[in-house]
SERO-4910 file (N, C-alpha, C, O; in steps of 0.05 Angstrom, whole numbers):
BEGIN
 pado doro    nc1    nc2    nc3   cac1   cac2   cac3    cc1    cc2    cc3    oc1    oc2    oc3
  Met    A   1075   -393   1493   1081   -418   1492   1065   -413   1524   1069   -394   1539
  Thr    A   1044   -439   1528   1048   -444   1550   1052   -470   1561   1038   -489   1556
  Glu    A   1076   -470   1580   1095   -507   1577   1069   -513   1604   1064   -501   1625
  Thr    A   1061   -532   1593   1053   -552   1632   1067   -565   1638   1079   -575   1619
  Ser    A   1077   -577   1666   1095   -589   1681   1086   -607   1694   1070   -606   1712
  Thr    A   1098   -628   1682   1094   -661   1697   1112   -660   1718   1127   -641   1720
  Pro    A   1111   -676   1733   1132   -694   1745   1145   -720   1726   1167   -732   1729
  Gln    A   1133   -722   1714   1141   -744   1693   1166   -726   1671   1189   -732   1666
  Ala    A   1157   -714   1666   1168   -704   1647   1196   -704   1640   1211   -691   1655
  Asp    A   1203   -714   1625   1240   -713   1618   1256   -682   1619   1250   -672   1597
  Gln    A   1267   -669   1628   1279   -644   1631   1290   -647   1602   1272   -655   1588
  Ser    A   1306   -645   1592   1318   -653   1571   1296   -649   1541   1301   -633   1523
  Ala    A   1274   -667   1543   1249   -658   1528   1233   -629   1540   1217   -619   1524
  Val    A   1234   -623   1550   1226   -591   1558   1244   -568   1551   1236   -547   1540
  Asp    A   1270   -575   1558   1284   -555   1539   1280   -552   1512   1279   -529   1504
  Asp    A   1277   -578   1488   1261   -573   1462   1243   -569   1465   1230   -582   1449
  Glu    A   1230   -555   1478   1202   -548   1466   1204   -528   1469   1190   -515   1453
  Arg    A   1220   -510   1490   1218   -489   1489   1214   -464   1477   1234   -460   1492
  Pro    A   1210   -443   1466   1231   -428   1438   1248   -418   1432   1257   -402   1448
  Ala    A   1264   -423   1407   1290   -407   1417   1286   -389   1435   1289   -392   1459
  Ala    A   1275   -362   1423   1284   -338   1434   1282   -343   1460   1273   -324   1472
  Ala    A   1286   -360   1472   1267   -367   1499   1303   -384   1510   1317   -376   1528
  Thr    A   1307   -400   1497   1327   -418   1497   1354   -413   1499   1368   -422   1517
  Ala    A   1367   -391   1471   1392   -375   1457   1384   -358   1473   1362   -353   1483
  Pro    A   1419   -342   1474   1412   -307   1470   1404   -300   1444   1390   -317   1433
  Ala    A   1409   -273   1425   1399   -268   1406   1429   -254   1410   1439   -243   1430
  Asp    A   1443   -260   1371   1464   -247   1376   1486   -251   1385   1500   -240   1368
  Gly    A   1506   -265   1410   1520   -271   1425   1517   -250   1454   1537   -243   1466
  Asp    A   1478   -239   1466   1483   -232   1480   1488   -249   1508   1495   -273   1506
  Val    A   1486   -239   1532   1475   -262   1548   1462   -250   1568   1467   -230   1581
  Glu    A   1438   -271   1568   1409   -270   1581   1423   -272   1620   1443   -284   1629
  Pro    A   1405   -256   1634   1418   -264   1659   1396   -292   1671   1375   -303   1669
  Glu    A   1421   -292   1681   1419   -325   1703   1382   -324   1709   1375   -305   1722
  Thr    A   1360   -343   1701   1337   -348   1723   1335   -371   1730   1345   -391   1721
  Ala    A   1315   -364   1759   1322   -391   1761   1310   -417   1758   1286   -418   1754
  Gly    A   1326   -440   1759   1313   -456   1736   1328   -459   1708   1326   -479   1693
  Glu    A   1343   -435   1702   1356   -440   1679   1377   -445   1671   1384   -422   1664
  Pro    A   1403   -466   1664   1419   -470   1677   1431   -435   1656   1419   -422   1639
  Ala    A   1461   -431   1668   1480   -412   1652   1488   -408   1632   1501   -427   1624
  Pro    A   1486   -386   1613   1498   -390   1587   1520   -391   1582   1537   -375   1591
  Val    A   1529   -421   1557   1549   -439   1556   1560   -410   1530   1550   -389   1522
  Ser    A   1587   -426   1525   1598   -401   1499   1600   -423   1482   1609   -445   1487
  Asp    A   1591   -413   1459   1605   -413   1436   1625   -437   1432   1619   -460   1424
  Ala    A   1650   -427   1438   1675   -445   1444   1662   -477   1453   1666   -499   1441
  Glu    A   1650   -472   1473   1638   -502   1498   1613   -516   1483   1608   -541   1485
  Leu    A   1599   -500   1470   1580   -513   1434   1595   -528   1433   1598   -550   1442
  Phe    A   1609   -510   1416   1634   -535   1393   1643   -566   1411   1647   -590   1409
  Arg    A   1643   -549   1425   1675   -575   1436   1646   -604   1449   1649   -627   1455
  Gln    A   1623   -584   1448   1601   -607   1457   1597   -627   1425   1602   -651   1427
  Ser    A   1589   -617   1399   1584   -619   1380   1607   -627   1381   1603   -647   1394
  Glu    A   1632   -626   1377   1655   -647   1373   1651   -674   1388   1651   -696   1377
  Ile    A   1649   -670   1414   1649   -692   1424   1620   -711   1404   1624   -720   1381
  Ala    A   1600   -713   1415   1582   -721   1400   1585   -726   1367   1569   -742   1357
  Ala    A   1604   -714   1349   1609   -722   1328   1621   -741   1327   1619   -758   1309
  Asp    A   1645   -744   1356   1672   -772   1357   1648   -789   1364   1630   -772   1362
  Tyr    A   1643   -798   1367   1614   -810   1378   1592   -830   1358   1590   -855   1358
  Val    A   1582   -815   1345   1573   -817   1324   1597   -837   1295   1596   -855   1278
  Glu    A   1609   -821   1305   1630   -839   1288   1630   -861   1285   1625   -878   1268
  Gly    A   1641   -857   1315   1638   -883   1336   1622   -914   1322   1629   -936   1313
  Leu    A   1594   -900   1326   1569   -921   1322   1578   -913   1298   1575   -890   1305
  Leu    A   1582   -911   1286   1572   -915   1247   1602   -940   1238   1602   -962   1228
  Asp    A   1620   -926   1247   1638   -951   1246   1629   -987   1262   1622  -1007   1249
  Ile    A   1631   -987   1284   1603  -1009   1291   1595  -1019   1271   1603  -1039   1258
  Leu    A   1571   -996   1267   1554  -1008   1245   1561  -1011   1225   1542  -1016   1210
  Asp    A   1586  -1011   1211   1597  -1000   1186   1579   -992   1173   1573  -1008   1155
  Tyr    A   1562   -968   1176   1548   -947   1158   1571   -926   1144   1589   -915   1157
  Asp    A   1568   -924   1125   1579   -887   1122   1566   -870   1117   1545   -869   1105
  Gly    A   1582   -846   1131   1568   -826   1131   1582   -797   1130   1606   -796   1134
  Asp    A   1571   -780   1127   1600   -756   1121   1586   -750   1157   1564   -761   1162
  Ile    A   1596   -737   1173   1597   -710   1201   1594   -694   1199   1592   -694   1174
  Asp    A   1590   -669   1207   1584   -637   1202   1571   -633   1232   1548   -641   1238
  Glu    A   1585   -623   1246   1589   -616   1276   1595   -578   1270   1617   -567   1267
  Leu    A   1568   -566   1271   1565   -538   1292   1556   -526   1313   1554   -539   1333
  Val    A   1550   -498   1314   1527   -503   1326   1504   -482   1315   1510   -462   1302
  Ser    A   1480   -489   1321   1464   -469   1312   1439   -453   1330   1434   -469   1349
  Gly    A   1429   -438   1331   1412   -441   1350   1418   -438   1393   1403   -440   1413
  Gly    A   1451   -434   1390   1445   -436   1413   1451   -462   1421   1460   -469   1443
  Arg    A   1446   -475   1403   1454   -501   1415   1475   -525   1401   1471   -521   1377
  Pro    A   1495   -547   1402   1510   -551   1395   1496   -578   1372   1489   -598   1384
  Val    A   1493   -579   1340   1493   -599   1323   1505   -624   1314   1530   -624   1309
  Val    A   1493   -644   1311   1510   -659   1289   1497   -676   1273   1484   -697   1278
  Glu    A   1503   -660   1247   1480   -680   1219   1494   -695   1219   1512   -695   1235
  Val    A   1492   -716   1201   1500   -740   1190   1485   -735   1168   1463   -723   1167
  Val    A   1504   -749   1144   1484   -749   1107   1503   -768   1103   1525   -773   1111
  Gly    A   1481   -780   1081   1506   -803   1071   1468   -832   1060   1444   -833   1067
  Gly    A   1484   -844   1043   1461   -858   1037   1460   -886   1066   1473   -890   1086
  Arg    A   1435   -899   1052   1432   -918   1069   1439   -911   1105   1459   -913   1118
  Leu    A   1411   -902   1111   1420   -890   1140   1388   -889   1155   1381   -886   1179
  Gln    A   1377   -893   1137   1338   -893   1139   1338   -904   1171   1326   -897   1191
  Ser    A   1363   -929   1162   1356   -956   1200   1367   -932   1219   1366   -940   1242
  Leu    A   1378   -907   1217   1379   -902   1244   1356   -874   1252   1354   -859   1271
  Val    A   1339   -876   1223   1326   -855   1229   1298   -872   1244   1290   -865   1266
  Gly    A   1291   -887   1235   1279   -908   1247   1244   -892   1233   1239   -874   1217
  Gln    A   1224   -917   1252   1182   -902   1246   1196   -867   1253   1219   -865   1262
  Arg    A   1179   -844   1248   1175   -828   1261   1197   -816   1284   1196   -805   1306
  Gly    A   1220   -827   1259   1244   -804   1278   1254   -829   1317   1271   -826   1334
  Ala    A   1240   -841   1314   1248   -864   1338   1279   -871   1336   1290   -861   1356
  Thr    A   1295   -882   1321   1311   -886   1329   1332   -868   1334   1352   -871   1346
  Leu    A   1319   -842   1317   1341   -818   1328   1341   -800   1341   1354   -779   1342
  Glu    A   1316   -815   1357   1314   -796   1377   1324   -809   1408   1327   -797   1429
  Ala    A   1326   -838   1400   1345   -845   1422   1370   -841   1423   1385   -837   1441
  Leu    A   1375   -842   1389   1416   -846   1387   1414   -816   1396   1430   -812   1414
  Gln    A   1396   -786   1388   1418   -770   1401   1417   -774   1435   1436   -771   1450
  Glu    A   1392   -780   1442   1407   -787   1484   1423   -797   1486   1442   -787   1499
  Leu    A   1425   -824   1474   1448   -831   1480   1476   -811   1474   1495   -811   1490
  Thr    A   1474   -792   1444   1497   -779   1444   1503   -752   1470   1525   -745   1479
  Arg    A   1481   -742   1475   1479   -735   1498   1486   -742   1527   1491   -728   1547
  Leu    A   1484   -765   1525   1490   -774   1548   1530   -788   1542   1547   -792   1559
  Ala    A   1530   -791   1519   1566   -787   1521   1579   -764   1518   1603   -760   1522
  Val    A   1558   -743   1508   1572   -716   1516   1584   -705   1539   1605   -694   1544
  Phe    A   1554   -714   1556   1552   -702   1600   1581   -722   1605   1600   -717   1620
  Arg    A   1576   -740   1592   1602   -764   1603   1637   -752   1605   1655   -755   1621
  Gln    A   1633   -737   1581   1660   -719   1567   1656   -694   1589   1675   -685   1602
  Thr    A   1639   -688   1591   1638   -652   1604   1626   -652   1627   1629   -633   1643
  Gly    A   1610   -675   1631   1594   -663   1666   1574   -643   1674   1567   -632   1695
  Ser    A   1565   -641   1643   1534   -605   1642   1516   -628   1619   1523   -638   1598
  Pro    A   1506   -629   1626   1475   -640   1611   1478   -617   1581   1480   -592   1581
  Ser    A   1477   -630   1565   1469   -622   1531   1446   -613   1514   1432   -633   1509
  Arg    A   1438   -598   1506   1422   -599   1490   1416   -602   1456   1398   -598   1440
  Leu    A   1436   -609   1456   1448   -637   1430   1419   -632   1411   1399   -624   1423
  Leu    A   1417   -637   1379   1417   -640   1369   1422   -650   1351   1440   -637   1340
  Leu    A   1418   -667   1341   1427   -691   1320   1408   -703   1301   1387   -714   1308
  Asp    A   1419   -701   1271   1389   -701   1253   1415   -709   1232   1437   -699   1226
  Val    A   1397   -736   1223   1412   -758   1209   1397   -753   1172   1376   -740   1174
  Gly    A   1403   -760   1142   1392   -763   1133   1370   -732   1131   1346   -737   1125
  Gly    A   1376   -705   1135   1350   -686   1139   1333   -695   1149   1313   -684   1139
  Tyr    A   1326   -714   1170   1314   -727   1171   1285   -702   1182   1262   -700   1174
  Arg    A   1301   -686   1204   1297   -664   1221   1281   -644   1210   1257   -640   1215
  Ala    A   1298   -629   1194   1298   -611   1169   1269   -615   1155   1253   -596   1157
  Asn    A   1263   -641   1140   1233   -653   1122   1216   -650   1144   1193   -640   1142
  Arg    A   1227   -660   1172   1203   -654   1186   1182   -623   1197   1160   -614   1202
  Arg    A   1208   -619   1196   1205   -583   1218   1175   -569   1187   1153   -558   1192
  Lys    A   1188   -575   1160   1166   -566   1144   1133   -580   1141   1111   -571   1132
  Glu    A   1139   -601   1152   1121   -620   1148   1109   -612   1174   1085   -607   1173
  Leu    A   1118   -610   1194   1105   -603   1218   1087   -577   1213   1063   -576   1212
  Ala    A   1106   -557   1211   1092   -525   1190   1067   -532   1190   1051   -531   1209
  Ala    A   1064   -539   1166   1045   -550   1146   1027   -558   1172   1018   -541   1187
  Val    A   1023   -580   1173   1011   -587   1204    997   -565   1215    974   -562   1205
  Ala    A   1007   -544   1239   1011   -519   1256    992   -504   1242    972   -496   1255
  Arg    A    996   -495   1206    981   -480   1203    952   -492   1195    931   -481   1195
  Asn    A    959   -526   1187    924   -533   1185    914   -528   1215    890   -525   1213
  Ala    A    922   -525   1240    912   -531   1263    895   -499   1256    872   -491   1255
  Val    A    919   -491   1252    914   -461   1270    885   -437   1241    875   -414   1239
  Glu    A    885   -462   1226    861   -454   1204    826   -455   1223    808   -439   1229
  Lys    A    832   -485   1227    809   -499   1255    808   -475   1264    794   -456   1259
  Val    A    825   -482   1277    827   -458   1303    804   -433   1291    782   -427   1301
  Arg    A    817   -422   1267    798   -394   1274    771   -398   1259    752   -383   1261
  Glu    A    773   -421   1244    734   -428   1230    720   -431   1250    700   -418   1252
  Tyr    A    728   -452   1272    712   -455   1293    709   -434   1318    691   -418   1323
  Gly    A    725   -439   1328    733   -408   1346    734   -442   1375    725   -443   1398
  Glu    A    745   -457   1363    751   -484   1383    780   -495   1378    795   -494   1359
  Pro    A    780   -504   1402    810   -516   1409    811   -543   1387    792   -558   1383
  Val    A    843   -544   1373    858   -558   1362    869   -581   1368    890   -585   1356
  Arg    A    862   -599   1384    887   -619   1394    904   -644   1379    899   -668   1385
  Leu    A    925   -637   1358    938   -649   1362    948   -677   1361    943   -689   1382
  Glu    A    959   -689   1347    974   -723   1356    988   -720   1367   1000   -699   1361
  Pro    A    998   -736   1391   1017   -741   1404   1048   -741   1392   1052   -759   1376
  Met    A   1071   -724   1398   1087   -717   1379   1110   -717   1406   1105   -709   1429
  Thr    A   1136   -729   1395   1162   -719   1409   1162   -679   1422   1149   -658   1424
  Ala    A   1187   -694   1428   1191   -661   1436   1200   -649   1417   1194   -625   1417
  Phe    A   1213   -658   1401   1233   -637   1386   1199   -630   1365   1187   -609   1362
  Glu    A   1192   -656   1353   1160   -640   1343   1146   -631   1361   1123   -631   1352
  Arg    A   1145   -626   1377   1123   -597   1392   1138   -579   1388   1125   -561   1377
  Lys    A   1155   -574   1391   1167   -548   1383   1175   -532   1371   1186   -510   1373
  Cys    A   1164   -551   1352   1170   -539   1320   1140   -531   1309   1137   -511   1295
  Val    A   1121   -546   1316   1099   -536   1318   1091   -498   1345   1081   -476   1340
  His    A   1104   -510   1369   1095   -487   1380   1114   -462   1371   1105   -440   1378
  Asp    A   1139   -462   1356   1148   -440   1334   1133   -436   1321   1132   -412   1315
  Val    A   1113   -455   1310   1100   -442   1276   1076   -421   1293   1068   -401   1281
  Ile    A   1065   -428   1321   1043   -426   1338   1051   -399   1345   1031   -385   1346
  Asn    A   1069   -387   1351   1076   -366   1377   1082   -352   1341   1094   -332   1349
  Ala    A   1082   -350   1321   1086   -323   1304   1065   -307   1294   1065   -285   1282
  Leu    A   1041   -328   1305   1012   -321   1278   1000   -305   1307   1001   -308   1331
  Asp    A    993   -294   1295    965   -270   1321    943   -289   1335    944   -312   1328
  Gly    A    932   -284   1347    908   -296   1351    908   -322   1367    895   -326   1388
  Val    A    925   -341   1352    929   -367   1366    952   -375   1384    977   -371   1381
  Glu    A    938   -390   1406    975   -404   1419    970   -428   1432    946   -433   1435
  Ser    A    986   -444   1440    983   -460   1439   1006   -467   1466   1027   -455   1473
  Glu    A    989   -495   1478   1009   -508   1496   1013   -542   1495   1007   -560   1479
  Ser    A   1021   -542   1509   1034   -580   1510   1021   -594   1528   1029   -582   1548
  Glu    A    999   -618   1541    995   -628   1556    998   -657   1549   1006   -665   1527
  Gly    A    989   -679   1577    999   -704   1575   1023   -708   1588   1037   -691   1599
  Val    A   1029   -736   1585   1050   -753   1587   1067   -763   1571   1063   -785   1561
  Glu    A   1083   -754   1568   1103   -772   1545   1109   -811   1560   1117   -820   1581
  Pro    A   1096   -825   1529   1093   -817   1502   1073   -809   1486   1071   -816   1463
  Ser    A   1058   -795   1499   1027   -784   1500   1019   -756   1490   1000   -749   1476
  Arg    A   1031   -746   1498   1050   -712   1508   1033   -702   1476   1040   -711   1454
  Arg    A   1012   -685   1480   1011   -665   1453   1011   -634   1458   1009   -623   1479
  Val    A   1013   -620   1425    990   -599   1428    969   -591   1427    951   -602   1414
  Val    A    964   -562   1448    943   -556   1446    942   -537   1422    963   -537   1408
  Val    A    916   -518   1411    920   -499   1405    890   -488   1403    870   -500   1397
  Arg    A    895   -456   1412    871   -447   1403    874   -426   1422    892   -422   1438
  Pro    A    856   -414   1416    854   -386   1398    863   -368   1427    861   -378   1449
  Thr    A    870   -345   1424    885   -327   1435    858   -324   1460    835   -322   1450
  Gln    A    861   -322   1490    849   -314   1501    850   -283   1513    833   -275   1528
***
């Protein structure tokens, strides 16, 4: 994946688009610190971030008088909070817009307590897991078009989470590559034949 940087790009959005292999050490290995990359964070610190986030989300649910079970965990080298329960669709919003906003608020709550930026991933009602499957199908369809016609395919604008899902699928395939272009909120993935 080639990441086209723009001055207006939100750093948390850029972090979300990096392939998993580039953001998290495999099997607990420690990667050397590189320019612009934050120092590796221990699993204990990541779990602490997920606990802080879970407490924050629980407080929001109480204020809204919503019921939901909250799980905090570490997955793929990042803290994760999952909220499961009925009547939570309004926390997801149209195309996940409300969920993205809640995730940013939750990241700010973690930052406020830890003093460090967090790559926290918040999911409500399994929305992200379902969306990941849909985006895998979109990515495979784009790859078919690129292979058939040999021309780049520009996908619709997507959130950083959605773009990363598409990049992950494309990067696992031979003969095609992807990059993000444009400025939020119109940033999109372009799939093209490998040069």
